[in-house]
PAKE-406355 format. One line per 4 residues: number of its first residue (from 1); for each residue z, y, x of C-alpha. Coordinates in steps of 0.25 Angstrom, whole numbers. Layout:
! PAKE-406355
NUM> Z:Y:X ~ ...
This chain:
! PAKE-406355
1> 0:1:0 ~ -3:10:12 ~ -7:24:9 ~ -22:26:12
5> -23:36:24 ~ -30:47:16 ~ -21:46:5 ~ -11:57:-2
9> 5:57:0 ~ 11:52:-8 ~ 1:43:-15 ~ -5:49:-28
13> 3:37:-37 ~ 16:41:-29 ~ 14:57:-29 ~ 22:57:-43
17> 34:51:-39 ~ 34:58:-25 ~ 35:70:-33 ~ 47:66:-39
21> 53:61:-27 ~ 52:72:-21 ~ 58:81:-33 ~ 70:71:-34
25> 73:73:-19 ~ 72:89:-20 ~ 83:87:-29 ~ 91:76:-23
29> 90:83:-9 ~ 100:93:-15 ~ 94:103:-5 ~ 87:116:-13
33> 76:116:-4 ~ 70:104:-6 ~ 71:108:-20 ~ 63:120:-18
37> 52:114:-9 ~ 51:105:-21 ~ 48:114:-33 ~ 42:126:-25
41> 33:116:-16 ~ 32:101:-19 ~ 31:103:-35 ~ 22:116:-36
45> 13:109:-45 ~ 22:104:-53 ~ 26:112:-65 ~ 37:104:-70
49> 43:108:-57 ~ 39:122:-55 ~ 48:126:-68 ~ 59:122:-61
53> 72:130:-57 ~ 69:128:-42 ~ 53:131:-43 ~ 55:143:-52
57> 64:150:-41 ~ 61:163:-34 ~ 58:160:-18 ~ 70:172:-16
61> 78:166:-27 ~ 78:151:-20 ~ 90:154:-12 ~ 99:155:-23
65> 95:143:-29 ~ 108:134:-31 ~ 105:117:-30 ~ 114:109:-36
69> 113:95:-30 ~ 115:88:-42 ~ 102:77:-40 ~ 108:71:-27
73> 122:71:-33 ~ 115:61:-44 ~ 108:53:-33 ~ 123:52:-26
77> 130:47:-38 ~ 120:37:-42 ~ 120:31:-29 ~ 137:30:-30
81> 138:25:-42 ~ 129:13:-36 ~ 135:11:-23 ~ 145:21:-18
85> 153:9:-18 ~ 147:-4:-11 ~ 140:-13:-19 ~ 145:-28:-18
89> 135:-39:-11 ~ 139:-52:-14 ~ 132:-63:-6 ~ 137:-74:3
93> 142:-67:17 ~ 146:-81:25 ~ 132:-85:27 ~ 121:-80:35
97> 113:-72:25 ~ 128:-66:20 ~ 129:-62:33 ~ 115:-54:36
101> 117:-47:20 ~ 130:-42:26 ~ 124:-37:37 ~ 111:-32:30
105> 122:-23:20 ~ 132:-19:32 ~ 121:-14:44 ~ 112:-7:33
109> 124:1:28 ~ 119:-5:13 ~ 128:2:5 ~ 125:15:11
113> 110:11:8 ~ 112:8:-7 ~ 119:22:-7 ~ 107:29:-1
117> 97:20:-12 ~ 104:23:-23 ~ 105:38:-23 ~ 91:39:-17
121> 87:31:-29 ~ 93:40:-38 ~ 88:52:-33 ~ 75:47:-30
125> 71:36:-41 ~ 73:24:-32 ~ 74:19:-17 ~ 69:7:-7
129> 77:-1:-1 ~ 70:-4:13 ~ 72:-15:22 ~ 67:-15:35
133> 69:-24:48 ~ 71:-15:62 ~ 77:-26:72 ~ 78:-13:83
137> 89:-7:72 ~ 96:-19:65 ~ 95:-34:65 ~ 95:-33:50
141> 85:-27:39 ~ 86:-12:37 ~ 88:-7:24 ~ 83:8:22
145> 82:16:7 ~ 68:24:5 ~ 66:34:-6 ~ 56:33:-17
149> 47:44:-8 ~ 47:36:5 ~ 39:23:-2 ~ 28:20:-12
153> 31:7:-20 ~ 23:-2:-29 ~ 27:-10:-39 ~ 24:-22:-45
157> 29:-28:-58 ~ 41:-19:-56 ~ 44:-24:-42 ~ 42:-16:-28
161> 29:-23:-24 ~ 26:-14:-11 ~ 30:-1:-5 ~ 25:8:4
165> 36:16:12 ~ 34:27:21 ~ 40:38:30 ~ 36:50:36
169> 40:48:51 ~ 33:61:58 ~ 28:76:54 ~ 22:84:63
173> 21:100:61 ~ 6:99:58 ~ 10:91:44 ~ 6:76:49
177> 16:66:43 ~ 18:53:48 ~ 21:43:39 ~ 25:29:41
181> 22:18:30 ~ 27:5:26 ~ 21:-4:17 ~ 30:-16:10
185> 21:-26:4 ~ 22:-40:-1 ~ 12:-51:3 ~ 13:-64:-1
189> 29:-69:0 ~ 30:-59:12 ~ 32:-46:14 ~ 22:-35:23
193> 27:-22:29 ~ 16:-13:34 ~ 16:0:41 ~ 7:12:44
197> 9:25:49 ~ 2:37:44 ~ -2:51:50 ~ -4:59:37
201> 1:73:30 ~ 10:76:21 ~ 2:72:8 ~ -8:63:14
205> -4:48:21 ~ -14:51:34 ~ -21:40:42 ~ -15:27:48
209> -9:30:62 ~ -3:20:72 ~ 14:20:74 ~ 10:23:88
213> 6:35:87 ~ 21:43:84 ~ 31:40:88 ~ 40:40:76
217> 34:27:73 ~ 31:23:88 ~ 43:13:90 ~ 44:7:78
221> 38:-5:80 ~ 32:-5:66 ~ 22:-16:63 ~ 12:-13:54
225> 13:-24:45 ~ 25:-33:46 ~ 26:-47:38 ~ 39:-52:33
229> 40:-65:26 ~ 49:-61:15 ~ 49:-59:-1 ~ 50:-44:-5
233> 45:-31:2 ~ 58:-28:9 ~ 63:-17:2 ~ 66:-14:-13
237> 65:-2:-22 ~ 76:3:-31 ~ 73:12:-42 ~ 85:21:-46
241> 83:18:-62 ~ 71:14:-70 ~ 65:16:-79 ~ 57:29:-73
245> 57:39:-82 ~ 46:47:-76 ~ 36:36:-76 ~ 42:26:-85
249> 38:12:-80 ~ 36:16:-67 ~ 45:5:-56 ~ 50:17:-49
253> 65:22:-53 ~ 69:38:-58 ~ 78:44:-50 ~ 91:49:-57
257> 89:63:-59 ~ 73:66:-64 ~ 75:68:-78 ~ 87:79:-73
261> 79:88:-64 ~ 77:99:-74 ~ 93:99:-76 ~ 94:98:-60
265> 85:110:-59 ~ 92:117:-70 ~ 106:115:-64 ~ 101:121:-51
269> 97:134:-59 ~ 111:135:-67 ~ 118:133:-53 ~ 108:145:-48
273> 109:155:-59 ~ 126:152:-58 ~ 126:157:-43 ~ 117:166:-46
277> 127:172:-56 ~ 138:171:-45 ~ 129:180:-37 ~ 125:190:-45
281> 138:190:-49 ~ 143:196:-36 ~ 151:208:-38 ~ 144:220:-31
285> 147:236:-32 ~ 135:247:-35 ~ 139:259:-29 ~ 133:273:-32
289> 127:279:-18 ~ 135:291:-20 ~ 147:285:-16 ~ 143:279:-4
293> 139:287:11 ~ 125:285:15 ~ 123:280:28 ~ 117:286:39
297> 105:280:49 ~ 105:281:63 ~ 93:291:61 ~ 103:300:51
301> 94:294:39 ~ 102:289:26 ~ 102:275:27 ~ 98:269:12
305> 105:260:3 ~ 100:247:3 ~ 94:243:-13 ~ 92:226:-7
309> 100:218:-16 ~ 109:209:-11 ~ 118:201:-20 ~ 128:200:-9
313> 134:215:-6 ~ 145:220:-12 ~ 139:233:-15 ~ 127:240:-19
317> 124:256:-19 ~ 120:260:-33 ~ 108:268:-36 ~ 110:284:-35
321> 110:285:-50 ~ 118:300:-51 ~ 103:306:-56 ~ 106:296:-68
325> 120:300:-71 ~ 122:311:-84 ~ 131:324:-80 ~ 134:320:-67
329> 140:306:-74 ~ 137:293:-79 ~ 139:279:-81 ~ 136:274:-68
333> 149:272:-60 ~ 148:275:-46 ~ 154:260:-42 ~ 150:250:-50
337> 153:234:-49 ~ 142:225:-53 ~ 144:210:-57 ~ 138:201:-65
341> 143:188:-74 ~ 144:176:-68 ~ 142:165:-78 ~ 152:155:-73
345> 153:147:-88 ~ 138:146:-91 ~ 133:142:-77 ~ 142:131:-77
349> 142:124:-89 ~ 127:125:-88 ~ 128:118:-75 ~ 138:109:-80
353> 130:105:-91 ~ 117:103:-81 ~ 126:93:-72 ~ 130:86:-86
357> 115:83:-91 ~ 109:81:-77 ~ 120:69:-73 ~ 120:63:-86
361> 104:64:-87 ~ 105:55:-74 ~ 113:45:-79 ~ 126:49:-75
365> 141:53:-79 ~ 144:66:-76 ~ 158:61:-71 ~ 150:54:-60
369> 148:67:-54 ~ 161:72:-56 ~ 160:79:-68 ~ 169:79:-80
373> 181:73:-72 ~ 192:84:-71 ~ 204:78:-73 ~ 200:64:-74
377> 204:52:-64 ~ 197:41:-71 ~ 194:26:-66 ~ 189:14:-73
381> 186:13:-87 ~ 188:29:-90 ~ 179:33:-78 ~ 170:22:-82
385> 167:27:-96 ~ 165:41:-91 ~ 154:37:-80 ~ 148:26:-89
389> 135:34:-87 ~ 136:33:-72 ~ 139:20:-72 ~ 126:17:-83
393> 116:23:-73 ~ 125:15:-61 ~ 123:2:-66 ~ 108:4:-71
397> 105:7:-58 ~ 112:-4:-51 ~ 103:-14:-58 ~ 92:-9:-48
401> 100:-9:-36 ~ 106:-22:-38 ~ 94:-30:-37 ~ 88:-22:-26
405> 100:-23:-18 ~ 99:-38:-19 ~ 85:-40:-17 ~ 85:-29:-2
409> 97:-39:2 ~ 89:-50:0 ~ 76:-43:6 ~ 85:-41:19
413> 87:-55:19 ~ 74:-59:19 ~ 69:-48:29 ~ 80:-52:39
417> 75:-66:40 ~ 59:-63:38 ~ 62:-53:51 ~ 70:-62:60
421> 83:-53:59 ~ 90:-66:55 ~ 88:-79:56 ~ 85:-86:42
425> 95:-87:32 ~ 97:-89:17 ~ 95:-77:8 ~ 108:-72:1
429> 105:-65:-11 ~ 116:-54:-14 ~ 122:-48:-26 ~ 125:-35:-29
433> 137:-29:-36 ~ 138:-13:-38 ~ 149:-8:-36 ~ 156:0:-49
437> 158:14:-43 ~ 171:17:-53 ~ 182:12:-48 ~ 191:3:-57
441> 203:7:-64 ~ 214:-4:-56 ~ 223:-3:-70 ~ 212:-6:-78
445> 208:-17:-71 ~ 221:-23:-69 ~ 222:-22:-84 ~ 209:-29:-87
449> 213:-41:-76 ~ 227:-40:-83 ~ 221:-44:-96 ~ 211:-53:-93
453> 223:-62:-85 ~ 231:-61:-97 ~ 220:-67:-106 ~ 218:-78:-94
457> 204:-73:-93 ~ 203:-70:-77 ~ 205:-79:-65 ~ 213:-72:-53
461> 199:-72:-45 ~ 193:-65:-56 ~ 205:-54:-57 ~ 205:-53:-43
465> 189:-52:-43 ~ 191:-41:-54 ~ 201:-32:-46 ~ 195:-32:-32
469> 181:-32:-34 ~ 178:-30:-21 ~ 185:-41:-14 ~ 177:-51:-7
473> 178:-66:-14 ~ 186:-71:-2 ~ 196:-60:-4 ~ 198:-62:-19
477> 199:-77:-17 ~ 209:-75:-7 ~ 217:-65:-17 ~ 216:-76:-28
481> 222:-86:-19 ~ 234:-77:-17 ~ 236:-74:-31 ~ 235:-88:-35
485> 246:-92:-23 ~ 256:-82:-29 ~ 254:-87:-42 ~ 258:-100:-40
489> 242:-104:-42 ~ 235:-116:-34 ~ 221:-121:-35 ~ 207:-115:-35
493> 205:-99:-37 ~ 201:-96:-49
């Protein structure tokens, strides 16, 4: 699926999505400069984009824009709900495959990779977890996260069938762009990985050149074609959420805040208006020039009073309005204070309502963002009820992540053996449990165990497992054995 040297970049089939990725990345970055660049340069031909507050600001007013980085907070909250607590990987650690899986998780910092991937997926509609073999770096398969703007996926029957990854390895002042492409495709029962280096421009792919032509790729020891006798692509695509509301039926996911961008734009408008009120509300004095002595310059001439407006000056010279006064007296005071009202309540209520609407539209509870929790210290059932919407969204996303994590760990084992990094061993499936981000209420949990015990409906093993879900099987069995001995119970641990 390599691109033709004369083709545009990104290709026409993907230009719609890449424009969306540019917009979503601008909001996710939290950097006002990125938003200004997108809405004043990248999206010039987009009428909808030109109606945004960020596109309508005049050049001299742009320095005073206030940006609220809520889009990034939404993506980070989504990631925390899924993987702030490390997921539980269940497999047999005692055999050879179990030891390799443990090294995959530990050396790759797999928990952090999942956090990173979940945040990028929430912000940009999905992500790709990709496995690479690089013995000079590590003697295990390496996992990395790619954003949707770093690969072109091709789906067949709802499954990722082929993928073309790329990265810019060098740019020059003259506008030359060097891109390294990596295509992964199935051939028979094996995986084919192919590399190409292209010399092009910002909007053109350009011709294929040898890896040795630039220092950035000369020593990477890349093979133009690499065969791997494994079932799979050595990567998995994880959509943030489906169905895709922009193009129903599309296999790519949709990000959290696409339908809230207009409100995010309005939130920045409201905050900017609020700060502008504060600037205009600075107390200032207007002083009649008759009360001021005119200073003399070095040549003996009179220094003219400045008429340039500066909102941070404490005092300004009033116009000489003596000729306007009737009978030598008038209603104009020689010294007058000017201070405009600051509409605090109006702006606060507007911003608060926009906050709530955006968070709700993205599928989360306000409490997940620290809103509406004044004076509350809740856990367990009460907190679950208040965070119900966030938990539902988390559960939906987890159903995309769990099979993807299982698949990536399985493919790591296959590449581990096929590449010769490790000797042959029997593959092992790993079951995944994503932890609940809400801390359990110990009192409620103990009451539940007590009620089940009184009803003779729970064993010592199950009680211990319920109370300590993070313990290993060996630790639980030892604890149950101690309980049984103290209770005078002998026999099997049940």
